[in-house]
C-alpha positions as CSV (number, residue, x, y, z in Angstrom):
1,M,1.0,1.0,-10.2
2,T,-1.2,-1.9,-10.2
3,V,-4.4,-1.9,-8.2
4,E,-5.1,-5.1,-6.2
5,P,-8.7,-6.3,-6.9
6,V,-10.8,-6.5,-3.8
7,P,-12.3,-9.5,-2.3
8,Y,-15.4,-10.8,-3.8
9,D,-18.4,-13.2,-3.5
10,V,-18.8,-16.0,-6.3
11,I,-22.3,-17.4,-7.3
12,A,-21.7,-20.4,-9.7
13,L,-24.5,-21.9,-11.8
14,V,-23.7,-25.5,-12.4
15,R,-25.9,-28.5,-13.7
16,D,-24.8,-31.3,-11.4
17,P,-22.7,-32.4,-8.5
18,L,-19.7,-33.4,-10.8
19,A,-19.8,-30.2,-12.6
20,G,-19.8,-28.4,-9.1
21,M,-16.6,-30.4,-8.2
22,G,-14.9,-29.2,-11.3
23,V,-15.9,-25.6,-10.8
24,R,-14.8,-25.7,-7.1
25,F,-11.5,-27.1,-8.2
26,L,-10.9,-24.2,-10.9
27,L,-11.7,-21.8,-8.0
28,S,-9.2,-23.3,-5.6
29,E,-6.6,-20.6,-6.4
30,A,-8.8,-17.8,-6.3
31,H,-7.9,-16.7,-2.8
32,R,-9.9,-13.4,-2.9
33,I,-13.2,-15.2,-2.9
34,R,-15.0,-14.6,0.5
35,D,-18.1,-16.8,-0.1
36,L,-19.0,-19.3,-2.7
37,T,-22.4,-20.5,-3.6
38,L,-22.9,-23.5,-6.0
39,R,-25.7,-24.9,-7.8
40,C,-28.0,-21.8,-7.7
41,Q,-31.0,-21.7,-10.1
42,V,-31.0,-19.5,-13.2
43,Q,-33.9,-17.8,-11.7
44,D,-31.6,-16.8,-8.7
45,L,-29.2,-15.0,-11.0
46,L,-32.0,-13.4,-13.0
47,T,-33.7,-12.0,-10.0
48,G,-30.6,-11.2,-8.0
49,T,-31.6,-13.6,-5.0
50,V,-29.6,-16.6,-3.9
51,P,-31.4,-18.7,-1.3
52,D,-29.8,-20.6,1.6
53,T,-27.0,-18.3,1.8
54,S,-26.4,-14.8,3.1
55,A,-26.9,-12.0,0.6
56,P,-24.0,-11.8,-1.9
57,R,-21.8,-8.8,-1.1
58,R,-20.6,-6.5,-3.8
59,P,-18.6,-7.1,-5.8
60,A,-20.2,-10.5,-6.5
61,V,-19.2,-12.6,-9.7
62,A,-21.5,-15.1,-11.6
63,V,-19.6,-18.1,-13.0
64,L,-21.8,-19.8,-15.4
65,G,-20.8,-23.4,-16.0
66,V,-23.9,-24.0,-18.2
67,D,-24.8,-22.8,-21.6
68,L,-27.7,-20.4,-21.5
69,P,-29.9,-18.8,-24.3
70,P,-28.6,-15.2,-25.3
71,A,-31.8,-13.5,-23.7
72,Q,-31.0,-15.2,-20.4
73,L,-27.3,-14.5,-20.5
74,R,-27.8,-10.9,-21.4
75,R,-30.2,-10.4,-18.5
76,I,-27.7,-12.1,-16.1
77,C,-24.8,-9.9,-17.4
78,D,-26.7,-6.7,-16.9
79,R,-27.2,-7.7,-13.2
80,W,-23.7,-9.5,-12.4
81,P,-20.1,-9.0,-13.5
82,T,-20.2,-12.6,-15.2
83,L,-17.5,-15.3,-16.3
84,V,-18.6,-18.0,-18.6
85,V,-17.0,-21.5,-18.6
86,A,-18.0,-22.7,-22.1
87,S,-18.4,-26.1,-23.6
88,A,-17.5,-24.7,-27.1
89,T,-14.1,-23.7,-28.1
90,A,-14.9,-21.5,-31.1
91,M,-14.1,-17.9,-30.7
92,S,-17.2,-16.8,-32.4
93,S,-19.3,-18.3,-29.6
94,A,-17.1,-16.5,-27.1
95,L,-17.6,-13.2,-28.8
96,A,-21.2,-13.9,-28.8
97,A,-21.2,-14.0,-25.0
98,I,-19.1,-11.0,-24.7
99,R,-21.7,-9.0,-26.8
100,C,-24.3,-10.3,-24.5
101,G,-22.1,-8.5,-21.7
102,A,-19.9,-11.4,-20.2
103,R,-16.6,-10.1,-19.1
104,S,-14.6,-13.3,-19.4
105,V,-15.2,-16.6,-21.4
106,L,-13.1,-19.9,-20.5
107,V,-13.3,-23.2,-22.2
108,A,-14.4,-26.2,-19.9
109,G,-11.5,-28.7,-19.8
110,A,-9.0,-26.4,-21.5
111,T,-8.5,-24.1,-18.5
112,D,-6.8,-24.3,-14.8
113,P,-7.1,-22.7,-11.3
114,A,-4.5,-20.2,-12.3
115,E,-6.2,-18.9,-15.4
116,M,-9.5,-19.0,-13.5
117,R,-8.0,-16.7,-10.9
118,I,-6.5,-14.3,-13.6
119,A,-9.9,-14.4,-15.3
120,L,-11.9,-13.6,-12.1
121,D,-9.4,-10.6,-11.2
122,A,-10.1,-9.2,-14.7
123,V,-13.9,-9.5,-14.2
124,V,-13.8,-7.8,-10.8
125,S,-11.3,-5.0,-12.2
126,G,-13.6,-4.2,-15.0
127,G,-11.4,-6.0,-17.7
128,I,-12.1,-8.8,-20.2
129,H,-10.2,-12.0,-20.4
130,L,-10.7,-14.7,-23.1
131,G,-9.5,-18.2,-22.4
132,R,-6.6,-19.7,-24.1
133,G,-8.5,-22.8,-25.2
134,L,-10.5,-20.6,-27.6
135,Q,-9.9,-21.2,-31.2
136,W,-10.6,-19.3,-34.4
137,A,-12.5,-21.2,-37.0
138,P,-10.5,-22.4,-40.0
139,A,-10.7,-19.9,-42.9
140,E,-13.6,-20.7,-45.2
141,P,-13.5,-20.3,-48.9
142,V,-14.2,-16.9,-50.0
143,R,-17.6,-16.4,-51.8
144,A,-19.0,-13.4,-53.3
145,A,-21.1,-11.5,-50.7
146,P,-24.6,-10.7,-51.7
147,A,-25.5,-7.0,-52.2
148,R,-26.4,-5.1,-49.2
149,T,-29.1,-2.7,-49.4
150,G,-30.9,-0.3,-47.0
151,S,-29.9,-0.6,-43.3
152,A,-27.7,-3.3,-44.0
153,A,-25.5,-1.3,-46.2
154,A,-25.5,1.6,-43.8
155,E,-24.4,-0.8,-41.1
156,S,-21.5,-2.0,-43.2
157,R,-20.3,1.4,-43.6
158,Q,-20.2,2.0,-39.8
159,L,-17.0,0.1,-39.2
160,P,-15.0,2.9,-37.6
161,A,-11.7,3.7,-39.1
162,L,-8.9,4.4,-36.6
163,A,-5.7,6.2,-37.2
164,P,-2.4,4.2,-36.7
165,R,-1.6,6.0,-33.5
166,E,-5.2,5.3,-32.2
167,V,-4.7,1.7,-33.0
168,Q,-1.4,1.5,-30.9
169,T,-3.2,3.4,-28.0
170,L,-6.1,1.1,-28.2
171,R,-4.1,-2.0,-28.0
172,L,-2.1,-0.8,-24.9
173,I,-5.4,0.4,-22.9
174,A,-6.9,-3.0,-23.9
175,R,-3.9,-4.7,-22.3
176,G,-4.8,-2.9,-19.0
177,L,-2.2,-0.1,-19.3
178,T,-3.4,3.4,-17.9
179,H,-2.9,6.5,-20.0
180,A,0.1,7.5,-18.4
181,Q,1.8,4.1,-19.0
182,A,0.4,4.0,-22.7
183,A,2.1,7.4,-23.1
184,R,5.3,6.2,-21.9
185,E,5.1,3.1,-24.2
186,L,4.4,5.4,-27.3
187,G,6.8,8.2,-26.2
188,L,3.8,10.7,-26.1
189,T,2.5,12.9,-23.4
190,A,-0.6,11.7,-21.2
191,A,-2.6,14.6,-22.5
192,T,-2.0,13.2,-26.1
193,V,-3.1,9.8,-25.1
194,D,-6.2,11.2,-23.5
195,T,-7.0,12.9,-26.7
196,Y,-6.6,9.6,-28.6
197,V,-8.8,7.6,-26.2
198,K,-11.5,10.2,-26.3
199,R,-11.4,10.0,-30.2
200,I,-11.4,6.1,-30.0
201,R,-14.4,6.2,-27.6
202,T,-16.3,8.4,-30.0
203,K,-15.6,6.3,-33.0
204,L,-16.4,3.0,-31.2
205,A,-19.4,4.5,-29.5
206,V,-18.4,3.2,-26.0
207,G,-18.3,4.8,-22.6
208,N,-16.0,2.7,-20.3
209,K,-12.9,0.5,-20.7
210,A,-14.9,-2.9,-20.6
211,E,-17.0,-1.9,-23.5
212,L,-14.0,-0.2,-25.3
213,T,-12.1,-3.6,-25.1
214,R,-15.1,-5.5,-26.2
215,R,-15.8,-3.5,-29.3
216,A,-12.2,-3.4,-30.2
217,I,-12.3,-7.2,-30.2
218,E,-15.4,-7.3,-32.3
219,F,-14.2,-5.0,-34.8
220,G,-10.8,-6.8,-35.1
221,Y,-8.5,-3.9,-33.9
222,V,-7.3,-5.8,-30.9
223,P,-6.5,-9.5,-30.9
224,A,-8.4,-11.5,-28.2
225,Q,-5.0,-12.5,-26.7
226,L,-4.1,-9.0,-26.1
227,A,-7.3,-8.1,-24.0
228,A,-6.7,-7.1,-20.3
229,T,-6.4,-10.0,-18.0
230,G,-6.3,-7.9,-14.8
231,S,-3.0,-9.4,-13.8
């Protein structure tokens, strides 16, 4: 059974009134929003205070309509469930934001209110959503990689190897299925899927579902298009 996301507040960081109008339009179909605050300062999100409004109630989602340095983005993501509306379409940039802790990345000019609603629901539900406007960079010519030594070589050996059944399980869980639903899809018992998920979490060194999905995308086990949307 799908759990309906609870109502939430949105604190949106934008640079100018025109950008604010664009964000307000994108939020027009997100009917679970209780309160919307536009044009707060970066420092407000870093400290958790938003002036000229009532204190944001939990859950509250930060929608970032500006590009921020990784250090600031990481601090905001540590404090708020965060959705980034990015100017870049490169998937590598989106994955960099996910590594900083963002739960969703959409592309400005390539999204619409319906996708914004889906992305917000995913953020509130603890999932991850990557916008359809994101693009993988064209394949580059293959060059000989420099020899790795020391910690770099050790790091390269840490890519976890998952068994085929574990990869199948991971893809279903990343799409938002419960363990019981994944078990039915695979023709397995729920206990077997529980065991697979425990192994996967150990191999990927993660604790919760959002981290699990994030690491699965980073390692290439799950295409971004398969990540949970919260729908």
